[in-house]
C-alpha positions in Angstrom: 29.5 -35.5 -148.2 25.9 -35.6 -147.3 25.1 -39.3 -147.0 21.9 -39.1 -149.0 23.6 -37.4 -151.9 26.6 -39.7 -151.7 24.3 -42.8 -151.8 22.4 -41.2 -154.8 25.6 -40.7 -156.7 26.7 -44.3 -156.0 23.3 -45.6 -157.1 23.6 -43.6 -160.4 27.0 -45.2 -161.0 25.5 -48.6 -160.6 22.6 -48.1 -163.1 24.5 -46.0 -165.6 25.5 -47.5 -169.0 29.1 -48.5 -169.2 31.1 -46.9 -172.0 34.5 -47.8 -173.4 34.8 -44.3 -175.0 34.9 -41.4 -172.4 34.0 -38.8 -175.1 30.8 -40.8 -176.0 30.0 -41.1 -172.3 30.2 -37.4 -171.4 28.4 -36.6 -174.7 25.6 -38.9 -173.7 25.2 -37.4 -170.2 25.4 -33.9 -171.6 22.8 -34.5 -174.3 20.7 -36.4 -171.8 20.5 -33.5 -169.4 19.5 -31.3 -172.3 16.8 -33.6 -173.4 15.3 -34.0 -169.9 15.4 -30.2 -169.4 13.5 -29.9 -172.7 10.9 -32.4 -171.4 10.5 -30.2 -168.2 9.9 -27.2 -170.4 7.4 -29.1 -172.6 5.4 -30.2 -169.5 5.3 -26.7 -168.2 4.2 -25.3 -171.5 1.4 -27.9 -171.7 0.3 -27.2 -168.2 0.2 -23.4 -168.7 -0.6 -22.9 -172.4 -2.8 -25.9 -173.0 -4.4 -26.1 -169.6 -3.4 -29.8 -169.5 -1.8 -30.4 -166.1 1.6 -32.1 -166.6 2.8 -31.5 -163.1 3.6 -35.2 -162.5 5.7 -35.1 -165.8 7.5 -32.0 -164.5 8.4 -33.8 -161.3 9.5 -37.0 -163.1 11.6 -35.1 -165.6 13.3 -33.1 -162.9 14.3 -36.4 -161.3 15.7 -37.6 -164.7 17.6 -34.3 -165.1 19.1 -34.8 -161.6 20.2 -38.3 -162.6 22.1 -36.8 -165.6 23.6 -34.2 -163.3 24.8 -37.0 -161.0 26.2 -38.9 -164.0 28.2 -35.8 -165.1 29.5 -35.3 -161.6 30.5 -39.0 -161.5 32.2 -38.7 -164.8 34.4 -35.8 -163.5 34.7 -37.3 -160.0 32.9 -34.4 -158.5 30.7 -34.6 -155.4 27.2 -33.4 -156.0 27.1 -31.8 -152.5 30.2 -29.7 -153.5 28.4 -28.5 -156.6 25.3 -27.5 -154.6 27.5 -25.8 -151.9 29.5 -23.8 -154.5 26.4 -22.7 -156.3 24.8 -21.7 -153.0 27.8 -19.6 -152.0 27.9 -17.9 -155.4 24.2 -17.0 -155.1 24.6 -15.7 -151.6 27.3 -13.4 -152.8 25.5 -12.3 -155.9 22.0 -11.8 -154.3 22.9 -11.0 -150.7 20.0 -8.6 -150.5 17.5 -10.3 -152.8 17.3 -11.4 -156.4 16.4 -8.2 -158.1 17.5 -5.4 -155.8 19.6 -2.5 -157.0 22.4 -3.7 -154.7 22.6 -7.3 -156.0 26.0 -8.1 -157.4 24.6 -9.8 -160.5 25.5 -7.8 -163.6 23.4 -10.1 -165.9 26.6 -10.8 -167.8 27.0 -14.2 -169.5 30.3 -16.0 -169.1 31.5 -17.5 -172.3 33.4 -20.5 -171.0 34.8 -21.1 -174.5 36.8 -17.8 -174.5 40.5 -18.1 -173.7 41.4 -16.3 -170.5 
């Protein structure tokens, strides 16, 4: 694992709240990521729609979102580098000739992860 990402995940473990209930823990991290992503969106809206630059808020909230991503990876004992690499490989296959070309493999279909396979 990339040493920087490994160290970041270890740091996140040290500063994360300790929970006795694993369901409450993963719920907290999942809701946290949602809240921070909403903060990113709010800062972008204010920057664009209200002409009130919130770019420092965007940057800060992206960092907070990344912290929750690391917390979720730690919960499931996943390496953040693996998540990044798997996503990179998926995108390379899907968009080998560019994001919106006729030849891209993306069908714009949403996967419903709740459906039984």
